[in-house]
C-alpha positions as CSV (number, residue, x, y, z in Angstrom):
1,X,23.9,25.5,-51.5
2,X,22.3,22.4,-52.5
3,X,24.2,20.1,-50.1
4,X,24.6,22.7,-47.8
5,X,20.9,22.7,-47.2
6,X,21.2,18.7,-47.1
7,X,23.3,18.1,-44.6
8,X,21.9,20.9,-42.3
9,X,18.6,19.4,-42.9
10,X,20.0,15.8,-41.8
11,X,22.3,17.4,-38.9
12,X,18.5,19.0,-38.0
13,X,16.2,15.8,-38.2
14,X,19.4,13.3,-36.3
15,X,19.2,16.4,-32.9
16,X,15.3,15.8,-33.4
17,X,15.7,12.6,-32.9
18,X,17.6,12.3,-30.5
19,X,15.9,14.6,-28.5
20,X,12.3,12.9,-29.1
21,X,14.3,9.7,-27.2
22,X,13.4,10.3,-24.1
23,X,10.0,10.6,-24.5
24,X,9.2,8.2,-27.2
25,X,11.0,5.3,-24.7
26,X,10.0,2.5,-23.4
27,X,8.5,3.0,-19.6
28,X,11.5,2.1,-17.0
29,X,9.3,-0.7,-15.9
30,X,7.1,-2.4,-18.5
31,X,5.6,-5.0,-16.0
32,X,4.3,-4.6,-13.1
33,X,2.2,-6.5,-10.6
34,X,0.8,-5.7,-7.5
35,X,-0.1,-7.9,-4.8
36,X,-1.8,-7.2,-1.1
37,X,-4.7,-7.1,1.2
38,X,-7.7,-4.5,1.5
39,X,-5.2,-1.1,1.9
40,X,-4.3,-1.8,-1.4
41,X,-7.5,-3.8,-2.8
42,X,-9.7,0.0,-1.6
43,X,-13.0,-1.3,-1.0
44,X,-15.7,0.4,-1.7
45,X,-14.0,3.5,-3.7
46,X,-15.2,3.7,-7.3
47,X,-15.3,2.1,-9.7
48,X,-15.2,-1.5,-8.0
49,X,-13.2,-4.5,-10.6
50,X,-14.6,-7.6,-11.1
51,X,-11.9,-9.8,-10.8
52,X,-13.6,-11.0,-9.0
53,X,-15.8,-8.8,-7.5
54,X,-15.2,-10.4,-4.0
55,X,-11.7,-8.6,-3.8
56,X,-13.1,-5.0,-3.7
57,X,-10.4,-3.9,-5.8
58,X,-11.2,0.1,-7.5
59,X,-9.5,1.2,-9.9
60,X,-8.1,4.3,-8.1
61,X,-6.0,2.4,-5.9
62,X,-2.5,3.8,-5.2
63,X,-1.2,0.7,-8.3
64,X,-3.7,1.9,-10.3
65,X,-2.5,5.5,-9.4
66,X,1.2,4.4,-9.6
67,X,1.1,2.2,-13.0
68,X,-0.2,5.3,-14.8
69,X,1.9,7.7,-13.6
70,X,5.0,5.1,-14.5
71,X,3.2,4.3,-17.9
72,X,3.6,0.4,-17.7
73,X,2.9,-2.1,-20.4
74,X,1.5,-4.7,-18.6
75,X,-0.2,-4.3,-15.1
76,X,-1.8,-6.9,-12.8
77,X,-3.2,-6.5,-10.0
78,X,-4.2,-9.5,-7.8
79,X,-4.8,-7.7,-4.3
80,X,-7.9,-8.3,-1.7
81,X,-9.5,-7.1,0.6
82,X,-8.8,-9.6,3.7
83,X,-5.8,-11.1,2.2
84,X,-2.5,-12.7,5.1
85,X,0.9,-13.5,3.8
86,X,-0.6,-17.0,3.8
87,X,-2.4,-16.2,0.5
88,X,0.3,-15.2,-1.3
89,X,1.3,-18.4,-1.7
90,X,-2.2,-20.1,-0.8
91,X,-5.6,-19.9,-1.8
92,X,-7.8,-17.0,-0.1
93,X,-10.5,-18.7,1.6
94,X,-13.7,-17.1,2.8
95,X,-15.0,-13.8,1.8
96,X,-13.5,-11.5,0.5
97,X,-11.1,-14.4,-1.3
98,X,-10.2,-15.0,-4.9
99,X,-9.5,-18.8,-6.6
100,X,-5.6,-18.1,-7.1
101,X,-2.7,-17.4,-5.1
102,X,-1.4,-14.0,-5.2
103,X,1.5,-15.1,-6.4
104,X,0.7,-16.8,-8.9
105,X,1.1,-13.4,-11.0
106,X,4.3,-13.3,-10.8
107,X,6.3,-13.8,-13.8
108,X,10.2,-14.1,-14.8
109,X,10.0,-11.1,-17.0
110,X,7.6,-8.9,-13.8
111,X,10.0,-5.9,-13.2
112,X,7.8,-4.7,-11.1
113,X,6.4,-5.5,-7.7
114,X,4.7,-3.6,-4.9
115,X,3.0,-5.4,-2.0
116,X,1.2,-4.5,1.7
117,X,0.5,-6.9,3.8
118,X,1.0,-8.2,7.5
119,X,-2.3,-5.9,8.8
120,X,-4.5,-8.8,8.9
121,X,-1.8,-11.1,10.3
122,X,-1.8,-9.6,13.7
123,X,-5.5,-9.1,13.2
124,X,-5.8,-5.2,13.4
125,X,-9.8,-5.2,12.0
126,X,-10.2,-7.1,15.4
127,X,-8.3,-5.0,17.4
128,X,-10.3,-1.9,16.5
129,X,-13.3,-3.6,17.1
130,X,-12.9,-5.0,20.3
131,X,-11.1,-1.8,21.1
132,X,-14.3,0.3,20.2
133,X,-16.5,-2.4,22.4
134,X,-13.9,-1.7,25.8
135,X,-14.8,2.0,25.3
136,X,-17.8,2.3,26.1
137,X,-17.3,1.5,29.3
138,X,-14.4,3.6,29.5
139,X,-13.8,6.2,27.1
140,X,-10.9,8.4,28.9
141,X,-9.0,5.4,29.8
142,X,-7.0,2.7,28.5
143,X,-9.0,-0.5,29.0
144,X,-7.6,-2.1,25.5
145,X,-4.0,-1.8,26.7
146,X,-4.6,-3.4,29.4
147,X,-6.3,-5.8,27.9
148,X,-3.6,-6.3,25.1
149,X,-0.5,-5.6,27.0
150,X,2.3,-6.4,24.9
151,X,1.0,-9.1,23.3
152,X,0.2,-7.3,20.1
153,X,4.4,-6.1,19.9
154,X,4.8,-9.9,20.0
155,X,1.9,-10.2,16.8
156,X,3.9,-7.9,14.8
157,X,7.9,-9.7,15.6
158,X,6.0,-13.0,14.8
159,X,3.9,-11.7,11.5
160,X,8.3,-10.3,10.9
161,X,9.3,-13.6,9.6
162,X,6.1,-14.2,7.3
163,X,7.0,-11.4,5.3
164,X,10.2,-12.1,5.4
165,X,9.5,-15.6,3.5
166,X,7.0,-13.3,1.1
167,X,9.6,-11.1,0.2
168,X,12.0,-14.5,-0.5
169,X,9.3,-15.9,-2.5
170,X,8.9,-12.7,-4.8
171,X,12.9,-13.0,-5.7
172,X,12.2,-16.2,-5.9
173,X,9.7,-16.0,-9.2
174,X,10.4,-12.7,-10.6
175,X,14.3,-12.1,-9.8
176,X,14.7,-9.3,-11.8
177,X,11.7,-7.6,-9.8
178,X,12.4,-4.5,-8.2
179,X,10.3,-5.2,-4.6
180,X,9.2,-2.2,-2.8
181,X,7.3,-2.7,0.3
182,X,4.7,0.2,1.2
183,X,3.1,0.1,5.2
184,X,0.2,1.7,6.0
185,X,-1.2,4.7,6.6
186,X,-1.7,6.5,9.5
187,X,-5.3,5.5,11.3
188,X,-5.2,7.1,14.6
189,X,-3.5,10.5,15.3
190,X,-0.7,10.7,18.1
191,X,-3.1,11.0,21.2
192,X,-6.2,12.1,22.1
193,X,-8.5,11.2,19.4
194,X,-12.2,11.6,18.6
195,X,-14.4,9.6,20.7
196,X,-17.6,8.5,20.2
197,X,-17.1,9.6,16.3
198,X,-14.1,7.2,16.2
199,X,-14.8,5.3,19.4
200,X,-11.2,4.6,20.7
201,X,-10.4,5.9,24.2
202,X,-8.2,8.4,24.9
203,X,-5.9,6.6,26.6
204,X,-5.6,3.8,23.7
205,X,-5.2,6.3,20.8
206,X,-1.4,6.0,21.4
207,X,-1.2,2.4,22.4
208,X,-3.0,1.1,18.6
209,X,-1.4,4.6,17.3
210,X,2.1,2.8,18.1
211,X,1.3,-0.6,17.5
212,X,1.1,0.6,13.9
213,X,4.3,2.3,14.1
214,X,5.6,-1.1,15.2
215,X,4.1,-3.0,12.0
216,X,5.6,-0.1,9.7
217,X,8.7,-0.4,11.2
218,X,8.7,-4.2,11.1
219,X,7.9,-3.8,7.5
220,X,10.6,-1.4,7.4
221,X,13.2,-3.7,8.8
222,X,12.5,-6.9,6.6
223,X,12.4,-4.5,3.0
224,X,16.0,-3.5,3.9
225,X,16.9,-7.0,4.8
226,X,15.5,-8.1,1.9
227,X,17.1,-6.1,-0.9
228,X,14.0,-4.2,-1.6
229,X,12.7,-0.8,-0.5
230,X,10.7,0.5,1.8
231,X,7.5,3.6,1.6
232,X,6.2,4.1,4.9
233,X,2.6,6.7,4.0
234,X,2.5,7.2,7.9
235,X,5.2,9.2,7.6
236,X,3.6,11.4,5.1
237,X,-0.1,11.3,6.9
238,X,-0.3,13.2,9.9
239,X,-3.1,14.6,10.5
240,X,-4.6,12.7,7.4
241,X,-6.5,9.8,9.8
242,X,-9.5,9.2,11.0
243,X,-10.3,11.8,13.2
244,X,-9.3,14.1,10.7
245,X,-11.9,16.9,8.5
246,X,-14.0,15.0,6.0
247,X,-11.9,17.2,3.3
248,X,-8.7,16.6,4.9
249,X,-8.3,12.4,5.8
250,X,-7.1,9.9,4.1
251,X,-8.4,7.3,6.0
252,X,-12.1,7.0,6.7
253,X,-13.7,6.2,9.8
254,X,-16.0,4.2,11.5
255,X,-18.8,6.3,8.9
256,X,-17.3,7.1,6.0
257,X,-17.7,10.9,5.1
258,X,-16.4,9.5,1.2
259,X,-16.5,6.3,-0.8
260,X,-14.6,3.7,0.9
261,X,-14.8,1.2,3.3
262,X,-14.8,1.9,7.4
263,X,-10.9,2.7,8.5
264,X,-9.7,2.6,4.7
265,X,-8.1,4.7,2.6
266,X,-10.3,6.9,0.1
267,X,-9.7,8.1,-2.9
268,X,-7.6,10.8,-1.7
269,X,-5.3,8.3,0.5
270,X,-4.7,6.3,-2.6
271,X,-3.2,8.8,-5.2
272,X,-1.1,10.0,-2.2
273,X,0.3,6.4,-1.5
274,X,0.5,6.1,-5.3
275,X,3.1,9.2,-5.8
276,X,4.9,9.1,-2.7
277,X,6.1,5.2,-4.4
278,X,6.5,6.7,-7.7
279,X,8.5,9.7,-6.4
280,X,10.6,6.9,-4.5
281,X,11.1,4.7,-7.5
282,X,12.3,8.1,-9.2
283,X,14.8,9.0,-6.2
284,X,15.9,5.3,-6.0
285,X,16.3,5.5,-10.4
286,X,17.9,9.2,-10.1
287,X,20.2,7.6,-7.6
288,X,19.6,9.6,-5.3
């Protein structure tokens, strides 16, 4: 009887140990590095980090959301507001900026890298400001499209090669890393707009929305060519743009209605992107 109890106890203990393995096992990704610009860093979203303060990194940006979801052992967020592709391998000068290239965070044992980059290379902030100024004299027309024409599409195309070089640089420094290129949340609705709340002329709204689609499309194509995963928040953010109601929007307008920098993601937008990237990684892990 004693022997039978002992065998049963051992079997029970073994089964319990096997069932407990998934919960206690190490996370799939252990060393996660986040690279990118202000759509990554999360300027003005509480709480702002001090490493350095000039980069305006939030403890609730999408990399932070993702790191918590994955339970990674080491998380390094070196994203910085104002960053361009050149700041991945070079020092970002001016303000905002930081004294170390973003690539300096990449190590041989880095096994997950997320990156959002390219918006500042095409000058999207300056474009929006210029278009806002032009809208005053023609709020229902398309003065911005008349001014820029096809030149913005050319900027996107030129940035494509720079993005390709960035992805090559990541692979050289962290050859074992899973690379996820993350696109940009939708800034404007497909048409109409909400002038003067967001001062973009009615005819320029679809034009600028098209430029953003071109930018995200380029990022997706470059990710695919590099063997990286592409996650496109634009696809999930219809009705969540700068013209949406304060309780619906994921990207703030010219005058924010929640803590965030103008025309940048708020905390809800960051959470949505972090969850979308986590879901994409889970799908890739399952081989779906």
